[in-house]
N, C-alpha and C positions, 0 to 999 in steps of 0.2 A: 384924344385919343385917336388913333389913326385908323381910317378905315381900309379892310382890305382891298387890295386891287382885283379888279374886276379881271375874269379869266375870259380867254381867248376863246373865240368860237371852237378851234381844233382841242383845246383842254376840255372844255365843257363835253363835247363829244367823246372824248378820252374817258372821263370820269364816268359818263352815263354806261359807256360800253363795259367799265370795269365792275361798275355794280351790277350790271346785268349779268357779266360772268361770273360774279362772286355768288349770286342767287342760285343760279345754275350749278356752280359748282357745290353749294349746301346742298341743293336738292339731290344732287348726284351721289352725293356722299351719304345722305340718308337713304337713298333709294339702295346705294351700294352695300349700308350696312344691314339694311331689312332684307336685301338679296343673299348676303352672305348668312344670314340667320337662318335662312331656307335652303341654304346648301347649294354648291355649284353646280350639282347635276343631281338628275333623278336616281334615287335609290330602289325604286319599284320598277320604273319602266326601263327597258334596255331596247336596243334595236338602231334603226337609222332615224327614227322620228323622235328618238328619246329627248334630245336636246330641245326641239321645238315644243315638244308636248311640256318640258320642265319649264321653258320660259313661258309660255302661257299660262301655267299654273302660278307661277311665281306672280306675273303681272296682275291677275287677278286676286292674290291674296295681299297685294300691295294696295288695292283698290278699297280694299275692307279696313274697318278700324281693329283695334285690338280686341273689343268686346266682342264683335262678329266673329272673329278669328277662334276666339276662346268657346264660343258658343257652340260653333260648327264643329270644334274639336270634340267637345262633351257629346255633341250627337253621335259622331263616328264612333267613339269610344264605347258607346252603348249599344250601337246596331252591329259592330263587328265582332267575329269571333274572338275570345283571347288569344287563342292560340295563332291566329293571323295577325293581331297586333304584336305580339312577342316575336314572331317571325320577321315582321318589318323592321322592328327596332335593331334586332341582332344584325339584320341585313346592313342597316346603316352603320351601325356601329363599326361591322369588319370593313366598309368601304371606307369609312373615316381613317382607320387604322392603315389600310393601304396607302390611302393618301399620305399619310404621315410618313410611312416608310419611305415612299417615293420623293417626300421632300428631304428625307434625311440622307439620301443617295444623290441629291443634287450638290454639285462641287463646283465652285466657281474657277475658271481657269485664269484668271486676272489677279494672280497674288499680290500685286504691287498696290491694290486699291485699298482704300479704307475699310473700317469694319462696316461702315454704313453704307457704303457703295457695295460691299460684299453682299450684305443683306437684300440690298434692293435687287442686284441681280438675281439673288436665289429666289425671291419671290416673283420676278418675271420670268424666271424659267419654271418654276411652279405652274403658274398659270398657264405658261406655253404648253408644259407637258399635259396639263388637264385638257386644254383645247384638243392636243393629239390624241389623248385617250378617247375621245369621241368621234375624232375625225375617221380613225383608221380601224377596220372591224380587228373585233377580239383583244383590242388593246387595253380594254378596261379589266381585264383578269389578271391578276399578278400570279405567274408561275413560280412559286417559291422553290421547289425542287431544283428548277434549273437556274435558280440564283444562289442556291447553297455554296457552290464552289468557291464564291468569292466572300463567303460570310466568316465568321470567327470558325476557328478549330475547337473541338472539343477539348476541354481541360482535361480530363480523365480519360485513358483509352485502354481497356483491359486487354492483355495479351491471351489470345485463345489458346487453349491447351492442345488442340487439334493442329496439325501442320498448315502453315499458311505460306502464301507467294512471296517469294524473295524479291526485295527490293533494293536498288543500287542508286547511289549519287554519280553524278558526271564524270568522278574519276574512278569509277569501276568498283567503289567499296562497298561491302554489304553493309545495310544501314538497320538498325534495330525496329521493332516494329513499331513504335511512333518516338515521337520527340516533343521537345516544350515549343516547337513554333519555330525554330533557327531556322529550317528549311523553308520557310515561306519566303525569306529574302533570299534564298539560293535557287528558287524556282524548281522545288524540290515536290510541291504539291500542285502542280498544274498538270492534273489527269484527271480523268472521271472517275473511275472507279477507286474505292477505299481513298478517298481525298483526305481522311485525316491521317494518311500514312504518307511518311516522307519518300521520296524516289520513284523509281520507275521499275516496273517488271519487265521480264525478259521479253513476253508477249507484246507489251506496249512499246518497246523500244525495237523489235521486228517490225512492227505496224508502222511505227514512225519510220523507219528507215525506207518505205514505200513511200513517203510523203511526195507530193508534187512541189512542195517548199524545199529549194535546196539547203538553205540553213538546217532544217529538221533532219534531212537525210545525213548531213555530215555530223551533227550532234549525235544521233544516233547510231551510226557507224563507229564514231570515237568512242562513245561509252561503251558499245558491245566489245570494241576491241581491248578497252581497259580491263572489262569485266574478264574476259577469256586470260589476259595476262595474269590476273589475279586469282584465277578460278580454282587452282590448287591448294590455296590458302584456305577455301572454304569446302572442302570436299567432305569435312566431318559435320556439317552445318546442312547438310540435305538429305532428304531421302535417297537421292539418285546425284552422283558426282554432275558438275555442270556440263563439262565438255561434252560426255556421253550424251545427255538430254539434248544438248544443241544439234550434235551430228543426227541424232534421230529426227530432229525436227527440220531436217535438212537447211540447216542454217549455212553450209558450206555453198550451196547452190545459190542461196541469196546473195553472200558477199561475191560470190564470182560472177552475178550479173551487174553487181554493182561496180566490180573493178572493169567492166565494159562501158560506164557510164562516160558521157560527152563532158561531164564536168569535173576538171583536174581534181578540185577538194574532195569529191566524191571517190574518185579512183585512188587518192592517198590514203583517205580513211578505211577504204577497203582493203588495201594492201596491206595495212597495219594489222586489221582485223583478220585477214585469212592467214598472216605470220604466226599471230597468236594463238588462233586455232588448231593450226597444224603443227607447230613448233612446240617442242617442250624444253622450255628455257631452263627448268632446273636439271633436265638430263644433259643440256648442252653445257651448262656451268660444271657439272660434276665430272664430265668427260675433261674438259679442257682442266680442270684441276688434277686429274690422274696423268695429265701429259708429264713427263721426266721420271714418273715410277717406272719400275719393271712393268711391263707389258701394256703401258699407257699409251704406246704409240698405236695399238691395234685398237680397231672401232667396231662397235657391234652393228648389226642389221636391223632394220626397223621394218622387215617386209612383212607380208601377210601370206601365210600358206593357205591355199586355196586348192580344196579338193574339186576342181573343175576344169574341164577342158578349154584350150584356147579357144576352141571353136564356139564353145558355149558362152565362155566370156563375151566373145566379140558380138553376139547376140543379144546380151543384156543391155538394157537402156541405161543411160547416164545415172539416172536416180537409182536404180537397182545395183550398179556398180559401185557407187557411193556407199551402198549400205555395206556391202562385203569389204571394200578396201578404199579407202579416201584419196591415197595418193594415186592409186592406179585410175581411179574415176577422175582425179584432178588433172591428170596428164591426158586423158581423153577429152577434157573440156577446154584443151589447149592453153592451159594455165601457163606452160614453160614459155610459148609463144608471145603471149599476151605481155608478158614479164620482160620479154626482149623488147617489145614495141615501148613498153612505158619507158625502160632505160634508155632507148635510142632516140626516140621521137617526142619524148614530153620532158618539161622543165621539173625535173623532181628535187625535193630535198636530201640531204643524206641521211636523216632519218629514215625517208620512205626508201632511199636505197638499200639501207642497210636491211630493213624489214624484208625486201624482196630476196635480196641474197641468201638471208637466214631461211627463207621458205625454200629457195634451190638447194640449201644444204639438207633440208629435211628429204628434200625430194631424192638427193643423191643418196642418202643413207637407206632408202625403200630397199633398192634392190641393183644389182648390176645394169639390168636393161634401164631402171631410171636413170641411173648415173650416166649411161650411153646416150639417152635423150637429151640431158641435158648437155652433154659433151658436145653432142652432133647438131644441136640448135644453130643454125647458121646466124655468125655475128655477135651471138650472146656472149660467149667467153672472151671474144676480141674486146668487147665493150668492157666487161668486167676487169680485164686485165689493164685497159686503159685507166681505170679508178685508181689503179695503185700508184699512177704518176700525178694525179690531179688532186694534190694537197690544197691548190688555191681554192678549191670549192669547198674547204673547211674540214675534210676529212681524207686519209688516206686509206681508209677500207680495209682495216685488218679481217674483215669478214669475208672479203675478196679472197686473201690468202688461206683461210680457214676452207673456203669452198674447192679451192684447187687442191688442198690436202686431203679432204673427204673423198674427191674424185680419184685423186693418185691412190688412195689406199684401197680402192675397189680391185684395180689389178696392175699388174706391171707395164701392161701394154698401154693403158691409160696414162700413166704416170710418165712413160716415154715419149708420149705423144705431147703432153703438157710442155715436158722440157723442151722438146725439140720445136713446138709450135708457137708458144707464148714467151718464151725468153724469160721464163719466170725466174732462173738464178739470177738474173742481172738486179731483180728487184729485190730478191731474198738477200743478196749479199750487200747491197745498199742499206737495207734495213738493219742488218746485223752489225755493221761497221759504223752506223750512225750518221752517213753520208746523207741520206734522206730521213726527213720528217725529224730533223733535231730540234729538241726542245718543244715539239708537238706533244700535245696530251696522250696521244695514241702510240707514242714510240716504244713504250715497255711491250705493250701489247701486239706492235709490229715486229719487234725483236723475236720474241717468244713464237708467234706464228711461224716466222720466216725460219727459226732453228728447227722447228718441229716438222715444216714441209721439207727441209733439207733432209733430216734424218729419215725422211718417209721415202726419197729419191736413195739415198745411201743404202737402205735397207734392200733395195731392190737390185744392189749393185748398179745403180745408174749415176751416172755424173761424178764418178768417183775421182775423175781427174782434175776436179774443182778442189779437191783436197789439198792438193800441193799449193795452189796459188793462193788460197784462204788461211794456210795456216799461220801465217804471221798473224794475222788479224785476230784469231782464236787464243794464239800465245800472247798476245797483248791484253786481250780480254779477262785470260786467267789471271794473269799477272795481276790487274787491276783488282780483281776478285780477291785473289791470295792478301794482298795489301789493305783492302777496305772493308770487304765483307765479313761479318759477325753474325752469328746465329741469332743474336738478339737485335738484328738490324732490320729493315723494313722487309715487309713480305715479297714485296716487288724485287728487291735486289736478290732475295733468296730464290725467288721463282726463276730469276735471269741465270744465276749461278748453276742452279740444276740444269736449265735447259742447255746451258754451255757444256756441262760436263758430260751429260748425256749425249750431247752430239760430237763430243771430242772421242768417246766411248765408241759410237756407232763408225766413226771414221777409221778409228783404229783397227777394227776387223778387216778392213781392206787396203789400208796405207799403214800398216804399224811401223814400218821404217821412218815414215815422216812424223807420225805423232809420237813417237818416243820423245822428241823433244819437249812433249807436256809434262813428262812423268815428275822431274824435278819441281815443277811448280804445284802440280795437283798432289804429289807427295806432301809438300809442306804444306798446303792448304787442307788437306785431311788431316794432317797432324793439329793444325790449330784448331778446327772444327770438332776432332773428337776430343779435344782437351775441354772446349767449351761446352760441348754436350755432357760432357761428365759432370760440369759444376752445376748445371741447371738441371732440376727435374720437370720442369713444365715447359719443355720445347715444343714450339708450334709444328703444326702440319710441315709446314715450308721448310722449317730447320730441318726437321726429320729426312723429308725427301734430299735436301742438298747434301746432308751426311751419307745416307743410303746411296744416292748417284755415286758419289765420289767412291765408296767401298765396292760398288758395282763395275768401276772401272777397272779395279785391279783383279775383281773375282774373273771377270769375263776377257776383257780385252788385252789384258797384259798379265795373264794368270801365270805365264813363265817368269815374270819379275818378281822377284822375291821382295815382296813390300812387307812381309810378316816382321823383319827385323825393327823396322820401324813403327808399325801400327800393332803389333800384338801387345807389348807393354801398356801401351794406352788402353787397348781393348781389355787387357787383365784388370786394370783400375776400373774400369766401366762395370765389370763382372763383382768386383770386391767390393764395390761400394752399393749403395742403395739406388743408383742411377739407373742400372738393369732392369732391377725389381720394379722401379716405378714405372719404367717403360712397358714391361710386360701388364701390368695392371692397367695403363692406359689401354693397351691393346684388348684386354677383357672387357672394357667399360665400352669400348667403341669398336666392337667385333660385329662384322656382319653375319656370322653364322651364329653368333649368341644372341644379337640385338635387332639385328636385320627384320624389317617388315616389307613386305611385298605390297605394293597398292596396286589394285585392279586397273587396268587400263582399258579403254575402247577396243574391242576385237578388231575393228576396220582402221584402228589407228594406234599401233602398239607404240610403246614407250618403256623407259625403265621404272617410271613410276614412283621413285623415292630417293630421297636424299640418304646414301649411305652412312652409316656412323663413321666407316673408315676414311672418310674423308672430312671429317670434322676437325676442328682445330687442334686438339689435343691426341688425334690418333698417332701413333707411334709404328703402325705397320710399314709406312716407307722406310723406317730404319730398321726394323727386326727382319723383315724379309731379304734385303742385302747383305744384313749380319749373317745371317744363316748360309746364304750362298756365298760368302767370303770365307768363313770357316770351313765350308765344304772343300773349297779350291785349296786352302792352306793347309788342311789337314793337323791342325794344332789340337792334340788330344786334351790338353788341360782347359783349354777355352772350350772345347765342344762338350766335356762332361759338365762343367760350369752351366753351360747352355741349357742341355738335356735334363739336368736336376734339378735345375731351379724349382722353387715351390710354386711359384706363379706361373710357370709354364706347365706344371702338371695340373695346377688348378684351371688354366684355360683350356688344357685338352679334355678334361671332365666334364668342364661345360660344355664344350663341344659337343661331347658324346651323349651329354645328357638332355641336348636340345630335342624337342619332340618333333621340330620341322626342318631338321638339318636337311636332310634330301630334297627338300621343297626350296630350301635358300640357296643350295649348291647349283640349282639349276638357274641361276641368274647371272647376268654378266658381272655383276659387282663382287661376286663370290669368287673370281677367278684368283684374283692375287692373293687372297687368304688360302685358296686350296692349295696353291703352289708353295707357299710358306711352310703348311702344314706337311706336305711332301717332304720339302727339305728338312723338317724336323726329325720326320721317321729314317731319313736316311744317315742323319747326323747319328740318331740314336743306334743304329745296327752297326755301326762302325766303331761304337764304344764297347768295352768289356762290362760295362755297368749291367748288374742283374734286377736292381730295383726297378719298378715300374714297368716291367716286361709286358704284363697283362694288357695296362694301359696303351701302350705303344703298339702293341699288336691289334688291340680292338681299333685303334685310329687308323692303322692300314686298311683294315677290312673295311671302316668306314667311307675311307677314300676310294677305295676300290669301286665303289657305287656313286661316289659323288665326283669324280673327275668328269669334267666336260667332254663330248664328243670330239670337238675341235682341240683338244688336249688329250687325245686318246695316247700318243705316245708315250705318256708317262706311267700309263700300266704296267709295261713291260718291267720296268725297274721296281714298281711296287710289288709286283708279283715275286720276281727273282730275289729280290734282295732284302724283302720283310714278310710277305704272307709264307713263302716256302722257307723261310731263312733257318737253319737248323739251330740258330740261337733261341728259338721260342720252341723247339722240338727236343725235350731230353730223350732222345731215341735209344736208349739202352732198355734192354729187358726187364731189368730189375724196376725200374722206375714206372714201367709200363704195368708190371704185375702188382707194385704197388698202388698203381692208378686202379686197377680192376678191383682191388681188394677194397679201396675207399667206397668205391661206386657201387659194389656189391651186385655185381650184373651176369657173373659166371652161371648162377643157378637159375638165372629167370629165363633162360631159353636154351634150346638143344644145340645152338650154333657155338662153336670154339669162337668167342669173341676175342679171346687173347690172342688167337693163332691170327684171326684176321686183321686185326688192329696192328699186330708187329710187322704183319706182311706189308700192309700199306704202308707204315712207316719207312719201312726198309726201300720201299719203291716210292719215296717222295719226290726223287728227282726226276722218274717218270710221268708222275702225277703233274707235276710242274710243265714239263714241256708239252704235255699234253694241253694243258689249259692254255699255254701261250700261243699254240699253234691253231687251237680250234675257237680262240677268242680274236683271231687275226692280229696277233701281235709282233710276228715274226717278221724282223727287219725293219718294223715301225719305228722311225725317229722323226723328229722335228725337221721340217724343210728349211734348207738354207742355199742361197736366198729363199725368201717365202714366195709363193704364187701370189698370195693377197694378204693385205694386212686389216683385212675386215672378216669378220666372222661370218660364216653362214647362216642361212636362216633359222637352222634348228642346231646350230653349232654348242649352244648353251645346254641342250638336253644331257641328261647324264649318259655316259658314253656304255654304261654296263647297268643291267637290271639289277634290281634286288635279290633275285634268283639266279646271278651269275652262275653258280655251281651246277646249275642243271642245264645251260646254256648248250653245251655240246649234245645233250640227249635230246632238248627240244629241237635243234637243228637237224638232227638224224630223223626225228619224228617227223617233222615238216617236209624233209625233202624227199622221204620214202624212196631212196635211192639204194643202190647195193654199194656200201661203202665196206672195202676189205678191211678197215680196221675198226668196224663198229663196234665188234665186241670187246675190244680192246679199250675203245674211248669210253665206253658204258661202264666198264670195269673201274676205269682212272675215276670217271666221276662219282662212282659210288663208293670207291675206297674214300675219297676225299669228303664225301658228305658223312660217312661213317666217322673219320678223324674228328671232323668239326664238331658231331653230336657227343661225341666220347670225351674229347680233350677239352673242347672250347665250347661248352653249352651256352656259355653267355652271347657269345656270337652267333652261334647257330639258331638261338633264340628269335633272331630280329626278323627271320622270315617266316611269314605265315604257316600255320601247319597245315592248312587245307592245299594251299600252293604246293606244299610239298609232297602232299600225298597224289595230287594231281602229275606232277612230275616224276613221281616214281612210276606210276602207271603209264606213262609214255614209253619205259622200257619195254611192256609187254606188246607196244604196237609198232616198234621199230621193225622187226621182223617176226618170223614165225616160230623162230627157236633160239634166237638170241638169249632170251631170259635164260634160258636152261644152263647157261653157262656162269652166270650170276646168281644163280637161287640162293646159295648162302647169303651173299651180300645183301640181295633184296629182303631175306627174311629178317636180316639184322637191321637194314634200314626201315622195314616196316616196325621193329619193336621200339624205334624213336619216334613213330608216328602213333601208336596205341598208347605210349605213356601219356600222351595230350588228346586221347581221344575225345574229352568233353570239348575240347575247342574246336573241334572240327565243326565247320558249317558249310554246307555246300550252297546255302542259299546266297552266300556273298559272291560278290565278282572275283575272279582269278585272272590276273594279267593273261592274255593270250587265249582265253576261253570266251566264246560268245555263250555258250549255253552248257553247263555241266551235265545236265541230263542227256544232252546229245552225245557230249564226251563218254559218259558212262554207258549208254548204248554201245558206243564204239568199242569200248573196252568188253563188253558182254560178248558182243558178236566175235571178237578176237578170241575170247575164253571159249565159246561153244566151237570155234574152229579148229583151234590148236593148242588148247590145255592139256589135253591128254591127262585130265584128271590131277593136273598139278597142285598141291596142296597149298603151298605158298602164293600162287595164284589166285586159288580160291579164297585166302585169307584176305588179299586185296579187294575181290568182288564183295565180299560179306559186309566190308567197313560200311558201306552207305544203307545196308539194310538193317542198321541197328536202331531200335526203337525211338531213339532221340531225332531221327532224322526224318525228312518229308515221306509220307506214304507213298508218293507217287514213284520212288526208287523200287519199293517191295512190289507194287503192282505192275511196274515194268517186268522184273524179274519173273512173276509168278504167272504172268498172263502171254504178253506178246514176246517177252524172252524166255519162256519156260524150258527150251532147249537145254539151259545151263543147268537145270536141277539134276539132270542126269550124269553131269560130270563134276558136281559141287561136293567132292569127297572129303572136303577139310575136315577132320576129326573135331571133336567138341573141345577138346583140351587143348586146341591150338587158338582158341578164342575165350574170351571172357563172356560165359552165356548170359549173365546177367543183364549185360548191354542189351540183349536180344530178347529178354522175356519182361523186363520191365521198362515202362509201365504196361500195364493190360491193353490189349489191342481191343478196339471197339468199333472199328470201321466194318460195317455189316458187309460190304462188298468184298473186302478182304478175307474177314471170316469164312464167306461162303466159297470164295477161290480156295482156302484152306483146307475146308472139308470136303469140297469135290475132288481136290488133287489126292486128298487122303483115301477116299472112296475110290479113285479110278486106277489108284496106284501109280499115278505118275511121279510120286516121290515116296522114296522106301528109307529107312535107316540104313540100309546097308550101302546104298550110295550116294546120300544126301542126310548125313546124321544131324548136321546142324538146324537145318530147315526143317527137316521132319519133327524136330524135338521141339522147333519153335511153333508149328502148325498145331499139334498135339496140346502143347501147353495153353496157348491161347484159346483153342475153340473150348477144352474142357474147363479152363477156368471162367469162360465167359457164360456158359452153361450154370456154372457152379455158383458164381457170383451175383449173376443177374437173374431178374425174375420178369424181364418185359417180354414181349410177343416175340421178339426175335431168338431170345433165349430159348423159348418152347419150340421154335422152328428148329434151331439146331438140334435140341434135344431128340425131337422127332425124327431126324435124319439119321442121329446116332443109334437111335433104337431101330432104324429100319437099314441099319448097315447089314450087307451080306456078308462081309468080312469079318468073320466072328473074333478073330486076332485082335484086328484094329478097335473093334466095338469093345471088346474087353478091356484093351488099353486105355480107351478113352473113359470107360466106366471107372475103372482102376484109378485112373487120374482123379476123376471125380471124388472117388471116396478118400483118396490121399489127403487130398485138397480139403474135404469137410472134416 
């Protein structure tokens, strides 16, 4: 057996050292196990010395045997209070749980290591963290509430019943109250409040937009911009719409400050947000859709009417001015100048450029002054004009053409300056002809804007010499549409065709000898489109627009050319088949006056507020309106009769008349085309011999009289002369009037000869008509051509005439208080017309409030001291129609033009006391507010302050319905005391004031008889102590009669 080799001295030493290390390692492991059993730290002691004290205790325990440790433990358990022991145990358990939580949160950063290595790293990290916990102050306490935001989201979140803050994602979309955790990966829960809810509130985004971190500011501004772009979609989801809420919170100033930021990403985001804040994109879209339709070239004005002087406005701070008018306030903050700097000196993307141009368009829509500021901003329009030639940057900017069009629509002077200074027609013709931007995505939009800005110039009679040079291009395009465009084609092609035809129509008004070349092409195309329209009942808005635009060309531009031979047979087919009926059904379905809805807008940032049903896909108004115009121009009675007698047309008119908010809806920009269409309808009906539906069309005429907007006031003259006072609606022979009187049974109801008054009024109907046309300011009023402006005035959509227009001449005489030589005649004509309406057209007359009628009639007595004497019979008959509905009188409601009925009544009383001379009819008007149903203050006014009228109020009791003055019983002590005092002093007598004398006697005696309170006894004593025996006997006798 071989003996082992002897180890070297070095190997022996290494072996010995290894054995020593193994012993030390075993001892350390043993000590470590024992130490771990006592914990890595103290759970009782805290503070800076906690670690050293714990180590000392552990070392002491390590020196003891297990029996000694258990013995000491038993001793402590018996000596310590059980509550203290429980507290120490709970504290240790809580500390160990916190340690485990820390260990769970440890994650290795080296993902490519093996699981054993990861475990080793985690353990090392835990050890390191445990050491750090004791190294730094307060790190030994885990603050759970601060760590909740990185914890798990609640699995179930209940939606509260009460309103709660809205939250949005980064695309500006409104989010539900809670999600299933999807938003965690999208960064939608990284906020402090309501961490269980996804998205960010407006307040959080506004706060984030002020962050010192660039990326956070950009994210916040971009999100706000997208929220504003979607704001109109969420109006019904909030207690208050978003835009007014943000405006009230001074969001514009926040965005304006951001626009001045030195960082270009912030500037770009702020520009987009400002655009979405002040620009209503739905308005712009709808107005663009209306281009090519009748009246579509005209633009609304979005200004704010401030009842403040310029000096007061100048003293307002920026923030105060913004509260009143956002655009005016924005201009004061040099927004236009800042936009010019950004466009000229910063490197901006096309999207940002378009946003800023849209902002300038909205500023130009505000007012002429705002448009002029944009126009005069040095270098701004030069830069925007240059954009039309910069297709290499990715866009030709059709928005730039639109800005020039909106500025031009403001006035002829601005249009001329734009044509002369910016060579805009060169760009216009290049886009129309297709020489520029060919096959570019914006080609169609550029062509449409080019057509419409050219129409704007031509409407002012500007650049008409360009028609001759560009006619070949127009004919080429028209020929292409004739051959290629069908009503079932693409909407873009139909829009282009409508723009082309409407441009040719506009040019024909100034250069008919040149445009006459287009008639064969357009006549052939119109025939083709009418045939196609007849075959399909569901034509789009764009198809209706194209056919309507073609009919408009022959109705207006070339009315002298007889197109009826070619087109009337086709129109006859349309009327005979169901096509026309379906078109009118679609009109009823998409009528603004029937189904329109006005959405409230911020007062300091006006807008149109809603998408009108008239521009929706199935709307047929763009076809029916031009069709009515065309029929008027050719005067084809067969087609006209078919039009106005169509059952669907009658239903449409009835629906309009039944509308509760027609007058309100008529005061909107979107109502104009439909109002014009209805005006054409009544003109068509009046030239026919049809007797059916007379009442409906006459009522429609009266409705339109108070619906036509002030900017279109010239329409009223024809409505009044051709329809309102048309003899077709007045069967003015004595026999028919007598029959009417017999049916109404009104001869015996008053002493006035109503038959004579009404007959005389009808005989003088032409004088009444002339009086109203003169007094309403309609003499010689026609549509200006060329127009002064294509933009409506601030109040142009208000109704031209008030609902009580019948009394306007009387109100004017009352307000002017001037000596008009024809005052008596004017009053006579107005009263005659009022009586005609009340007697023959009660349904129409009922549309005016009865209280307003009474007040307007009282104005006759205030015009002069004796004018009322000439019209007393008319005033008496007029009052008859007031007293028929006396139960509807309410002097506490507001009356247009009166700030206080009490003050007005006082004025009437003063006039009565001064100049009535005991006129009995005047007395009847005075007595109306003294009926028991009305406020007691009017009775106290007459019996106390204005008691002088009692001496002249001689109206007999048979002139009034005494029941209205005697019932119910008067119970006011003050008034009853006035009654008894006036009777006792002889201030009122039966001989000169029979009605009120009877009233006083009745109420005093009835109160004494029916009441048994102390005041009744006081009245009884006063009656007993009366010195006037006749009065005393009368009151006692009255008591006896009542008993």
